[in-house]
N, C-alpha and C positions, 0 to 999 in steps of 0.2 A: 504495497500498499503506501509504500514511501513514506514513512510515519518516521520521525525521529524518537530516537529510544531515551526515554528519562532515566538518568540512572541512579536515582533516590527511589525512584518510585517499582527499578526492576530489582534494586536491596531488597525494598518494602516487599514485596512480593516474594522474593524470593526466602525469606524469614519469614513470612507468612508458611507459606507452604510449605516446606521442609522443616521448620522449628527450628533452626540453627542461629546462636546466637551473634550478633555482630563483632562481639569481643567477650573475651575470661579474663582480662585484665582492667583493673578499674586504676586510674589514675587520681589523684588528691588534687587534682585544680579546676576553679572552676572557669565560667567561662570568659575572666575578665584574665586569666593568666595566673590566680591568685589560689596558693594550696604550698604544699610541700612536696607535691612532684613523686609521691613517691607511687611504688606501684603495689600493687595488691590483686591477689589470686583472688576472683571470684568463685563462687560455691560450683559453679559450672566447671572449673577447669579444670579437673583431671578428665570427666568424662568426656570434656569435647577434645581433650588431647590426643585419649581413646579412640574415638572417630575419625579423628587425623589418620591416626597411625594404623588403623583397619581399614581404611577405605571407607568406611563407613560401613561394612558389616556389620560392626558389633554397634547397634545403635543404645 
């Protein structure tokens, strides 16, 4: 159809279809760039790491 792909919309749809998180790491920083900039693993980090390691065979 010649339509352009909206990358944000594509990412949103993929996240909804596959239920995969955008990231498994939280960075302590607000939208103004203030914070400690420390990185923390989210609760789904180990699960997502396993999904990547098994190429999606173990969900």
